[in-house]
LOVEX-173192 format. One record per residue (C-alpha): residue in one letter; x, y, z. Coordinates in pm, 1 decimal. Layout:
LOVEX-173192
@lumse=a, c1=X, c2=Y, c3=Z
...
end
This chain:
LOVEX-173192
@lumse=m, c1=0.0, c2=0.0, c3=0.0
@lumse=k, c1=132.8, c2=343.9, c3=-92.5
@lumse=i, c1=-1.6, c2=658.2, c3=72.7
@lumse=g, c1=92.1, c2=1004.6, c3=-50.0
@lumse=i, c1=108.1, c2=1275.1, c3=216.9
@lumse=l, c1=9.3, c2=1622.7, c3=97.2
@lumse=g, c1=-27.8, c2=1948.8, c3=282.9
@lumse=l, c1=24.1, c2=2321.1, c3=262.7
@lumse=l, c1=359.2, c2=2466.7, c3=361.4
@lumse=n, c1=407.5, c2=2443.0, c3=739.9
@lumse=s, c1=105.7, c2=2218.4, c3=789.8
@lumse=g, c1=325.1, c2=1975.1, c3=983.1
@lumse=k, c1=304.9, c2=1700.5, c3=721.3
@lumse=t, c1=672.6, c2=1605.1, c3=756.6
@lumse=t, c1=621.6, c2=1591.7, c3=1132.8
@lumse=i, c1=337.2, c2=1347.0, c3=1068.0
@lumse=f, c1=561.1, c2=1154.4, c3=826.2
@lumse=n, c1=829.4, c2=1122.7, c3=1095.6
@lumse=a, c1=569.7, c2=1018.1, c3=1354.0
@lumse=l, c1=446.2, c2=742.4, c3=1122.3
@lumse=t, c1=783.6, c2=612.9, c3=1005.4
@lumse=g, c1=1017.5, c2=682.2, c3=1296.1
@lumse=l, c1=1249.4, c2=861.9, c3=1052.9
@lumse=d, c1=1410.2, c2=1201.0, c3=1102.1
@lumse=a, c1=1328.7, c2=1391.9, c3=783.5
@lumse=e, c1=1420.6, c2=1759.5, c3=799.8
@lumse=i, c1=1150.7, c2=1992.3, c3=929.5
@lumse=t, c1=1163.1, c2=2364.8, c3=848.1
@lumse=s, c1=941.6, c2=2668.0, c3=903.2
@lumse=y, c1=1029.6, c2=2815.2, c3=565.6
@lumse=a, c1=1005.3, c2=2722.4, c3=198.0
@lumse=t, c1=1298.1, c2=2524.1, c3=55.2
@lumse=n, c1=1420.4, c2=2428.9, c3=-290.3
@lumse=k, c1=1377.6, c2=2060.0, c3=-209.4
@lumse=i, c1=1168.0, c2=1882.8, c3=-473.1
@lumse=e, c1=1229.1, c2=1517.7, c3=-392.3
@lumse=p, c1=976.6, c2=1363.2, c3=-150.0
@lumse=n, c1=1064.8, c2=1185.0, c3=172.8
@lumse=l, c1=1007.4, c2=809.5, c3=152.5
@lumse=g, c1=948.0, c2=566.8, c3=437.4
@lumse=v, c1=831.2, c2=204.9, c3=452.2
@lumse=v, c1=680.9, c2=59.4, c3=770.2
@lumse=d, c1=555.7, c2=-286.8, c3=858.1
@lumse=v, c1=189.3, c2=-343.3, c3=932.1
@lumse=e, c1=224.7, c2=-492.8, c3=1277.5
@lumse=d, c1=-17.8, c2=-786.6, c3=1278.9
@lumse=e, c1=-33.2, c2=-1006.5, c3=1587.8
@lumse=r, c1=-164.9, c2=-1290.2, c3=1372.3
@lumse=v, c1=167.8, c2=-1309.6, c3=1187.7
@lumse=k, c1=347.4, c2=-1340.5, c3=1520.7
@lumse=e, c1=117.8, c2=-1623.3, c3=1631.4
@lumse=l, c1=161.5, c2=-1805.2, c3=1298.3
@lumse=k, c1=536.9, c2=-1772.3, c3=1343.2
@lumse=k, c1=511.4, c2=-1957.3, c3=1674.2
@lumse=l, c1=321.8, c2=-2243.5, c3=1508.9
@lumse=y, c1=528.0, c2=-2287.0, c3=1191.5
@lumse=k, c1=871.2, c2=-2165.9, c3=1308.7
@lumse=p, c1=959.8, c2=-2041.7, c3=957.6
@lumse=d, c1=1297.6, c2=-1929.2, c3=829.1
@lumse=k, c1=1146.6, c2=-1590.6, c3=737.8
@lumse=t, c1=852.5, c2=-1379.0, c3=849.9
@lumse=k, c1=712.8, c2=-1097.3, c3=638.7
@lumse=f, c1=450.1, c2=-846.0, c3=739.8
@lumse=a, c1=250.3, c2=-644.3, c3=490.3
@lumse=n, c1=386.6, c2=-291.0, c3=461.8
@lumse=i, c1=284.6, c2=66.2, c3=389.5
@lumse=e, c1=501.2, c2=307.8, c3=194.5
@lumse=y, c1=454.4, c2=672.5, c3=293.0
@lumse=i, c1=552.3, c2=943.1, c3=43.3
@lumse=d, c1=586.9, c2=1288.4, c3=196.7
@lumse=f, c1=556.5, c2=1538.6, c3=-88.0
@lumse=v, c1=686.2, c2=1895.7, c3=-83.7
@lumse=g, c1=457.2, c2=2154.1, c3=72.0
@lumse=l, c1=190.9, c2=2314.6, c3=-145.9
@lumse=s, c1=152.5, c2=2688.8, c3=-188.0
@lumse=g, c1=-227.1, c2=2687.9, c3=-209.2
@lumse=d, c1=-222.0, c2=2934.0, c3=-499.5
@lumse=e, c1=-483.4, c2=2731.6, c3=-693.0
@lumse=k, c1=-260.3, c2=2691.4, c3=-998.5
@lumse=g, c1=-263.2, c2=2313.8, c3=-978.9
@lumse=l, c1=-10.2, c2=2066.7, c3=-844.0
@lumse=p, c1=352.3, c2=2059.2, c3=-967.6
@lumse=p, c1=399.3, c2=1811.4, c3=-1257.4
@lumse=n, c1=662.6, c2=1605.8, c3=-1072.1
@lumse=l, c1=426.5, c2=1568.5, c3=-775.1
@lumse=i, c1=140.5, c2=1457.1, c3=-1000.5
@lumse=s, c1=364.4, c2=1196.6, c3=-1162.4
@lumse=l, c1=454.8, c2=1045.0, c3=-824.6
@lumse=a, c1=105.4, c2=1079.0, c3=-678.2
@lumse=k, c1=-35.1, c2=868.8, c3=-962.5
@lumse=r, c1=141.1, c2=567.4, c3=-813.5
@lumse=t, c1=-22.8, c2=599.8, c3=-472.6
@lumse=d, c1=-325.0, c2=404.6, c3=-348.2
@lumse=a, c1=-459.9, c2=692.2, c3=-139.3
@lumse=i, c1=-392.1, c2=1054.3, c3=-51.8
@lumse=a, c1=-360.7, c2=1185.5, c3=303.6
@lumse=l, c1=-405.9, c2=1561.4, c3=345.5
@lumse=v, c1=-235.0, c2=1699.0, c3=655.5
@lumse=i, c1=-423.3, c2=2003.8, c3=780.0
@lumse=r, c1=-275.2, c2=2247.2, c3=1032.6
@lumse=n, c1=-469.2, c2=2280.5, c3=1355.5
@lumse=f, c1=-200.1, c2=2425.3, c3=1581.7
@lumse=d, c1=-84.3, c2=2778.5, c3=1664.8
@lumse=d, c1=269.7, c2=2892.9, c3=1595.5
@lumse=e, c1=371.0, c2=3259.9, c3=1590.5
@lumse=v, c1=630.2, c2=3222.1, c3=1315.2
@lumse=i, c1=406.0, c2=3011.1, c3=1092.5
@lumse=s, c1=102.1, c2=3233.5, c3=1150.6
@lumse=e, c1=297.5, c2=3539.7, c3=1032.9
@lumse=t, c1=366.8, c2=3379.0, c3=694.0
@lumse=c, c1=73.3, c2=3140.0, c3=650.0
@lumse=g, c1=-204.9, c2=3315.2, c3=836.4
@lumse=k, c1=-426.5, c2=3204.5, c3=1122.0
@lumse=v, c1=-533.2, c2=2846.3, c3=1175.9
@lumse=d, c1=-824.2, c2=2769.0, c3=940.7
@lumse=p, c1=-855.2, c2=2393.0, c3=869.8
@lumse=l, c1=-1168.4, c2=2413.4, c3=654.2
@lumse=s, c1=-1017.6, c2=2683.2, c3=432.5
@lumse=d, c1=-695.6, c2=2482.5, c3=395.4
@lumse=i, c1=-890.1, c2=2174.8, c3=284.4
@lumse=e, c1=-1067.7, c2=2386.3, c3=22.2
@lumse=k, c1=-736.6, c2=2526.7, c3=-106.6
@lumse=i, c1=-575.0, c2=2185.5, c3=-154.1
@lumse=s, c1=-891.8, c2=2034.2, c3=-299.3
@lumse=a, c1=-904.0, c2=2319.5, c3=-550.8
@lumse=e, c1=-541.7, c2=2255.8, c3=-654.7
@lumse=m, c1=-610.8, c2=1886.5, c3=-709.2
@lumse=i, c1=-925.4, c2=1956.6, c3=-909.1
@lumse=i, c1=-744.3, c2=2209.8, c3=-1130.2
@lumse=s, c1=-465.4, c2=1958.1, c3=-1195.7
@lumse=d, c1=-710.5, c2=1688.5, c3=-1302.9
@lumse=l, c1=-910.5, c2=1932.5, c3=-1512.8
@lumse=l, c1=-598.7, c2=2040.8, c3=-1702.7
@lumse=i, c1=-511.6, c2=1676.8, c3=-1773.8
@lumse=a, c1=-865.1, c2=1594.2, c3=-1894.5
@lumse=e, c1=-887.9, c2=1901.6, c3=-2117.8
@lumse=k, c1=-543.7, c2=1841.6, c3=-2268.7
@lumse=r, c1=-637.3, c2=1484.8, c3=-2355.5
@lumse=l, c1=-968.3, c2=1597.3, c3=-2506.9
@lumse=e, c1=-776.1, c2=1837.0, c3=-2732.6
@lumse=n, c1=-554.7, c2=1549.4, c3=-2846.9
@lumse=i, c1=-857.9, c2=1333.8, c3=-2916.8
@lumse=q, c1=-1007.9, c2=1608.9, c3=-3131.4
@lumse=s, c1=-684.5, c2=1623.4, c3=-3330.5
@lumse=s, c1=-694.7, c2=1246.6, c3=-3381.3
@lumse=k, c1=-1055.7, c2=1257.8, c3=-3499.6
@lumse=k, c1=-968.0, c2=1527.4, c3=-3756.1
@lumse=k, c1=-707.3, c2=1285.1, c3=-3891.8
@lumse=g, c1=-977.9, c2=1023.3, c3=-3936.6
@lumse=i, c1=-905.6, c2=817.7, c3=-3626.6
@lumse=k, c1=-1243.9, c2=719.1, c3=-3484.6
@lumse=e, c1=-1184.0, c2=393.9, c3=-3295.7
@lumse=q, c1=-1455.5, c2=278.6, c3=-3056.0
@lumse=a, c1=-1218.3, c2=291.9, c3=-2760.1
@lumse=l, c1=-1130.3, c2=651.7, c3=-2842.6
@lumse=i, c1=-1497.8, c2=747.6, c3=-2865.9
@lumse=l, c1=-1568.0, c2=596.1, c3=-2522.6
@lumse=e, c1=-1263.0, c2=766.3, c3=-2373.6
@lumse=e, c1=-1378.4, c2=1101.2, c3=-2509.5
@lumse=k, c1=-1726.2, c2=1051.5, c3=-2366.0
@lumse=v, c1=-1591.1, c2=967.9, c3=-2018.9
@lumse=l, c1=-1343.8, c2=1257.8, c3=-2023.1
@lumse=h, c1=-1623.7, c2=1502.3, c3=-2111.3
@lumse=k, c1=-1819.7, c2=1370.0, c3=-1814.0
@lumse=i, c1=-1515.1, c2=1407.4, c3=-1588.5
@lumse=s, c1=-1436.8, c2=1754.9, c3=-1718.0
@lumse=e, c1=-1791.9, c2=1872.2, c3=-1647.9
@lumse=t, c1=-1780.6, c2=1719.8, c3=-1300.3
@lumse=l, c1=-1447.1, c2=1881.5, c3=-1214.5
@lumse=s, c1=-1570.4, c2=2216.6, c3=-1345.5
@lumse=e, c1=-1842.1, c2=2195.2, c3=-1080.9
@lumse=e, c1=-1565.1, c2=2143.0, c3=-819.1
@lumse=i, c1=-1664.5, c2=1779.7, c3=-766.2
@lumse=p, c1=-1380.3, c2=1523.0, c3=-742.1
@lumse=v, c1=-1369.6, c2=1226.0, c3=-978.8
@lumse=r, c1=-1411.3, c2=983.4, c3=-685.5
@lumse=d, c1=-1768.1, c2=1113.6, c3=-640.9
@lumse=l, c1=-1858.7, c2=1039.2, c3=-1003.0
@lumse=e, c1=-2038.7, c2=712.3, c3=-1075.8
@lumse=l, c1=-1860.9, c2=532.0, c3=-1358.3
@lumse=s, c1=-1928.1, c2=192.2, c3=-1513.6
@lumse=n, c1=-1651.9, c2=-68.9, c3=-1528.8
@lumse=d, c1=-1598.8, c2=6.7, c3=-1898.0
@lumse=e, c1=-1572.5, c2=378.8, c3=-1825.4
@lumse=k, c1=-1321.8, c2=317.2, c3=-1544.8
@lumse=k, c1=-1117.6, c2=101.1, c3=-1778.7
@lumse=a, c1=-1119.7, c2=375.3, c3=-2044.4
@lumse=i, c1=-951.8, c2=626.2, c3=-1808.6
@lumse=k, c1=-737.4, c2=385.2, c3=-1607.6
@lumse=g, c1=-413.9, c2=521.3, c3=-1753.0
@lumse=f, c1=-476.7, c2=874.2, c3=-1624.0
@lumse=q, c1=-484.2, c2=794.9, c3=-1251.1
@lumse=f, c1=-665.2, c2=1120.5, c3=-1170.8
@lumse=i, c1=-557.8, c2=1238.0, c3=-827.3
@lumse=t, c1=-913.5, c2=1331.0, c3=-723.7
@lumse=q, c1=-1020.2, c2=977.7, c3=-812.4
@lumse=k, c1=-803.7, c2=834.2, c3=-534.3
@lumse=p, c1=-943.5, c2=769.6, c3=-185.9
@lumse=l, c1=-881.8, c2=1072.4, c3=36.1
@lumse=m, c1=-827.9, c2=1103.1, c3=410.6
@lumse=i, c1=-778.8, c2=1414.5, c3=620.0
@lumse=i, c1=-519.3, c2=1410.9, c3=898.4
@lumse=l, c1=-606.6, c2=1691.1, c3=1138.8
@lumse=n, c1=-270.9, c2=1788.9, c3=1289.1
@lumse=s, c1=-347.2, c2=1935.3, c3=1631.0
@lumse=d, c1=-117.0, c2=2028.8, c3=1917.4
@lumse=e, c1=-111.1, c2=1879.7, c3=2267.4
@lumse=n, c1=-331.8, c2=2157.6, c3=2406.1
@lumse=n, c1=-628.4, c2=2117.1, c3=2171.7
@lumse=f, c1=-599.4, c2=1749.7, c3=2076.0
@lumse=g, c1=-922.9, c2=1564.5, c3=2150.0
@lumse=s, c1=-1131.8, c2=1880.7, c3=2182.0
@lumse=n, c1=-1216.3, c2=1938.2, c3=1815.2
@lumse=q, c1=-1534.7, c2=1736.4, c3=1784.0
@lumse=e, c1=-1734.3, c2=2010.6, c3=1609.4
@lumse=l, c1=-1456.6, c2=2071.7, c3=1357.6
@lumse=i, c1=-1422.4, c2=1699.9, c3=1291.3
@lumse=k, c1=-1797.8, c2=1668.6, c3=1234.7
@lumse=e, c1=-1779.9, c2=1950.5, c3=980.3
@lumse=i, c1=-1489.7, c2=1785.2, c3=793.8
@lumse=e, c1=-1670.0, c2=1448.8, c3=798.2
@lumse=k, c1=-1951.4, c2=1596.1, c3=589.5
@lumse=e, c1=-1718.2, c2=1563.7, c3=290.2
@lumse=n, c1=-1419.1, c2=1351.2, c3=393.7
@lumse=k, c1=-1290.3, c2=1081.7, c3=625.4
@lumse=v, c1=-1079.7, c2=1236.7, c3=902.3
@lumse=i, c1=-844.8, c2=1126.4, c3=1178.9
@lumse=e, c1=-681.7, c2=1351.9, c3=1439.2
@lumse=f, c1=-317.5, c2=1337.5, c3=1547.3
@lumse=a, c1=-102.4, c2=1544.6, c3=1781.0
@lumse=g, c1=180.7, c2=1529.8, c3=1528.6
@lumse=n, c1=467.1, c2=1687.9, c3=1722.0
@lumse=f, c1=378.8, c2=1489.8, c3=2034.9
@lumse=e, c1=361.8, c2=1163.0, c3=1839.9
@lumse=m, c1=694.6, c2=1232.3, c3=1667.4
@lumse=e, c1=871.9, c2=1294.5, c3=1997.8
@lumse=l, c1=757.5, c2=956.4, c3=2131.5
@lumse=y, c1=1016.9, c2=785.4, c3=1911.3
@lumse=n, c1=1292.0, c2=932.7, c3=2130.7
@lumse=l, c1=1147.6, c2=766.7, c3=2440.1
@lumse=s, c1=1158.9, c2=414.2, c3=2575.3
@lumse=v, c1=860.0, c2=189.2, c3=2502.3
@lumse=e, c1=746.1, c2=217.5, c3=2865.4
@lumse=d, c1=767.3, c2=597.9, c3=2870.7
@lumse=a, c1=596.2, c2=627.7, c3=2532.2
@lumse=l, c1=304.3, c2=414.9, c3=2649.4
@lumse=e, c1=277.2, c2=623.5, c3=2965.0
@lumse=f, c1=261.6, c2=950.3, c3=2769.2
@lumse=l, c1=4.8, c2=805.0, c3=2528.3
@lumse=e, c1=-211.5, c2=707.6, c3=2825.0
@lumse=e, c1=-184.2, c2=1058.7, c3=2971.2
@lumse=m, c1=-309.4, c2=1198.0, c3=2638.9
@lumse=n, c1=-590.4, c2=939.2, c3=2637.1
@lumse=i, c1=-452.3, c2=791.3, c3=2313.1
@lumse=a, c1=-499.1, c2=413.9, c3=2294.1
@lumse=e, c1=-251.8, c2=342.2, c3=2012.2
@lumse=s, c1=32.7, c2=509.2, c3=1825.0
@lumse=a, c1=-24.8, c2=722.6, c3=1515.4
@lumse=r, c1=119.1, c2=445.1, c3=1298.8
@lumse=v, c1=-122.4, c2=181.6, c3=1428.6
@lumse=r, c1=-423.6, c2=412.7, c3=1412.0
@lumse=l, c1=-350.6, c2=532.7, c3=1058.6
@lumse=t, c1=-290.9, c2=174.9, c3=941.1
@lumse=k, c1=-635.7, c2=69.1, c3=1061.8
@lumse=f, c1=-788.4, c2=387.9, c3=922.3
@lumse=s, c1=-624.2, c2=330.6, c3=581.8
@lumse=y, c1=-732.8, c2=-33.7, c3=559.2
@lumse=d, c1=-1089.4, c2=71.9, c3=635.1
@lumse=l, c1=-1082.5, c2=360.2, c3=384.3
@lumse=l, c1=-945.0, c2=142.8, c3=104.5
@lumse=g, c1=-1149.1, c2=-165.7, c3=192.5
@lumse=y, c1=-839.9, c2=-381.2, c3=240.8
@lumse=i, c1=-811.1, c2=-713.3, c3=423.5
@lumse=s, c1=-520.9, c2=-949.2, c3=494.8
@lumse=f, c1=-465.8, c2=-1314.6, c3=408.6
@lumse=f, c1=-166.8, c2=-1532.4, c3=490.0
@lumse=t, c1=60.9, c2=-1790.5, c3=334.7
@lumse=v, c1=240.3, c2=-2023.4, c3=575.1
@lumse=g, c1=510.1, c2=-2289.0, c3=577.1
@lumse=n, c1=843.2, c2=-2385.4, c3=724.9
@lumse=d, c1=1022.6, c2=-2151.8, c3=486.1
@lumse=e, c1=806.9, c2=-1841.0, c3=530.0
@lumse=v, c1=501.5, c2=-1693.2, c3=698.4
@lumse=k, c1=376.4, c2=-1387.9, c3=511.7
@lumse=a, c1=85.3, c2=-1144.2, c3=524.2
@lumse=w, c1=-69.4, c2=-1018.6, c3=199.9
@lumse=t, c1=-305.8, c2=-726.8, c3=141.4
@lumse=i, c1=-601.2, c2=-746.5, c3=-98.7
@lumse=t, c1=-928.8, c2=-565.2, c3=-150.9
@lumse=k, c1=-1234.3, c2=-690.7, c3=34.1
@lumse=g, c1=-1439.7, c2=-904.3, c3=-205.2
@lumse=a, c1=-1135.9, c2=-1032.6, c3=-398.1
@lumse=t, c1=-1149.8, c2=-1391.2, c3=-525.1
@lumse=a, c1=-909.0, c2=-1678.9, c3=-465.0
@lumse=v, c1=-759.2, c2=-1640.7, c3=-812.3
@lumse=e, c1=-703.3, c2=-1268.3, c3=-748.2
@lumse=a, c1=-528.8, c2=-1357.3, c3=-423.2
@lumse=a, c1=-318.0, c2=-1606.8, c3=-617.0
@lumse=a, c1=-218.6, c2=-1330.9, c3=-861.2
@lumse=k, c1=-110.8, c2=-1117.8, c3=-567.0
@lumse=i, c1=137.6, c2=-1388.4, c3=-470.4
@lumse=h, c1=261.4, c2=-1459.5, c3=-824.8
@lumse=s, c1=114.2, c2=-1433.2, c3=-1173.4
@lumse=d, c1=196.4, c2=-1802.0, c3=-1243.0
@lumse=l, c1=-27.4, c2=-1910.0, c3=-954.7
@lumse=a, c1=-322.8, c2=-1726.0, c3=-1107.0
@lumse=r, c1=-249.1, c2=-1844.6, c3=-1460.9
@lumse=g, c1=-229.7, c2=-2210.7, c3=-1358.5
@lumse=f, c1=-482.3, c2=-2194.9, c3=-1073.6
@lumse=i, c1=-642.0, c2=-2531.0, c3=-984.8
@lumse=r, c1=-769.3, c2=-2501.4, c3=-627.6
@lumse=a, c1=-706.3, c2=-2303.0, c3=-311.0
@lumse=e, c1=-648.6, c2=-2492.6, c3=10.4
@lumse=c, c1=-805.5, c2=-2267.4, c3=268.3
@lumse=f, c1=-866.3, c2=-2238.2, c3=641.7
@lumse=s, c1=-916.6, c2=-1949.6, c3=879.8
@lumse=y, c1=-656.9, c2=-1815.3, c3=1120.9
@lumse=e, c1=-911.1, c2=-1825.7, c3=1404.3
@lumse=n, c1=-987.7, c2=-2194.3, c3=1347.8
@lumse=l, c1=-617.4, c2=-2276.1, c3=1328.2
@lumse=i, c1=-543.6, c2=-2107.7, c3=1659.8
@lumse=c, c1=-844.9, c2=-2277.1, c3=1817.0
@lumse=c, c1=-742.8, c2=-2622.7, c3=1689.0
@lumse=g, c1=-370.9, c2=-2577.4, c3=1738.5
@lumse=s, c1=-259.3, c2=-2753.9, c3=1419.0
@lumse=e, c1=-351.9, c2=-2819.0, c3=1055.2
@lumse=s, c1=-401.0, c2=-3189.1, c3=1125.4
@lumse=t, c1=-670.1, c2=-3111.6, c3=1383.7
@lumse=l, c1=-830.3, c2=-2871.9, c3=1135.8
@lumse=r, c1=-857.2, c2=-3155.0, c3=884.0
@lumse=e, c1=-1002.7, c2=-3393.1, c3=1141.7
@lumse=k, c1=-1274.0, c2=-3139.9, c3=1223.8
@lumse=g, c1=-1352.6, c2=-3070.0, c3=856.9
@lumse=l, c1=-1231.6, c2=-2710.5, c3=873.7
@lumse=y, c1=-977.7, c2=-2746.1, c3=592.5
@lumse=q, c1=-1145.3, c2=-2649.5, c3=264.2
@lumse=l, c1=-1074.1, c2=-2676.2, c3=-107.6
@lumse=e, c1=-1208.3, c2=-2371.4, c3=-292.0
@lumse=g, c1=-1233.7, c2=-2270.5, c3=-658.4
@lumse=k, c1=-1143.7, c2=-1953.0, c3=-845.7
@lumse=n, c1=-1454.5, c2=-1763.3, c3=-741.1
@lumse=y, c1=-1417.2, c2=-1819.2, c3=-366.5
@lumse=i, c1=-1431.8, c2=-1482.2, c3=-187.4
@lumse=v, c1=-1128.6, c2=-1451.0, c3=36.7
@lumse=k, c1=-1201.6, c2=-1346.1, c3=394.0
@lumse=d, c1=-986.4, c2=-1146.6, c3=631.3
@lumse=g, c1=-762.9, c2=-1390.0, c3=818.6
@lumse=d, c1=-778.9, c2=-1670.9, c3=561.8
@lumse=v, c1=-470.3, c2=-1888.1, c3=523.8
@lumse=l, c1=-426.0, c2=-1994.6, c3=160.4
@lumse=n, c1=-216.4, c2=-2251.6, c3=-21.9
@lumse=i, c1=-264.0, c2=-2230.9, c3=-399.5
@lumse=r, c1=-257.2, c2=-2548.6, c3=-605.9
@lumse=f, c1=-150.3, c2=-2468.1, c3=-960.7
@lumse=s, c1=0.0, c2=-2610.6, c3=-1275.7
@lumse=v, c1=175.5, c2=-2421.2, c3=-1556.1
end
C-alpha cells in the first residue's frame, strides 16, 4: 500500500511523516528548494503473523507494509499541483491531506491564522485544477486524432468519459464522487486522476487542543474521512523508551500510536483485508481488496499461480489457533478446497494449487 502525504507549507506534514515512520526527515518553518519527497516504509504490525510464526517456526517472516511518500509543501495558490508531484502521486493508493490545527507565531505570520476548513478547500481546488488540465489536454488530443480520421470505438468511449469528468471537475466535484461503469473506469485507467483516489484528512493538532475538536471533525466528515493526530507529540515519542511512550500516550488518552491508528484507518478507507501464506520456509501477510477472489489472491502472490490456478487450500486463522494444528483442522472438517470464485475473507490462510 502506498499513501501520498500532501499538505500546505508548514502544515506539519513532515512531522506526521516522521511520527508514522520513525524517521528524522528535515523539518523547516520556511520554503525550501527541495523537490524530492521523503520516503518511508513501515511494517503493518499484525499479531496474527506473530502467532503463525510460533506455530510454523519459519525461516522468514514478512509483514505487509505501507510506503509513505511525503511530498513537498503546497503553496495553495490554486494553480494546480507541480507536474513532478502529479507523476509520483499517480502511483499511490490513497492521498492523506495533513491540515494544520495548531498555533505557531512564526508560521502564523507567513501562512495566516489556523483555518482547517479553508486549507482543505485550497488543496482540494489545486487537485481539481490539476485533473481538469489533464482531462482538457487529452480531449484536445482526441479532437486532433478525430480530424485525422481516427475514430476507434475505444477513443470514442474515452472522449465521452473525459467530457463527463471535465464537467464534473468544473463543478468542483472530485472524480471519486462520479459514478462510472466498469468500462468507463477502464477507459480512463491510464490517467490515474488524483481526485479519483481515496482521500483522508489528517487533522494535525497540538497537545493543548488534541481531543477537543469534535465540532470541527464533524464539519470535515460531511465531505471527507478524518483522523486527528497530535503530530509533534507523536513524533517525539520515538525518542522515548517503550514504557515511557506508552505512559505519555495514556496521559493523552490515546490508545494506540499514530502508525497503528492510521494503518487501521487506511485499511478501512481502502477496503483492504489481509490473508496469509504459511510454511516452514516463510510466513507472510498479503493485502487485498475486500471481495477479492481466490484467483485474485493467487495473482497477488505470483502471476503463475493465477495463470495455472487449480484449487485453493483454505482455512481461517481463528480456526487454526483454536485447533492448534492443521491436522486437527482436517479432522474437524475445517480445511477447505475452494475454486477460483471463492471470496477470500480477512484472516484466511491460503495454499494455492496450480500447474503451468
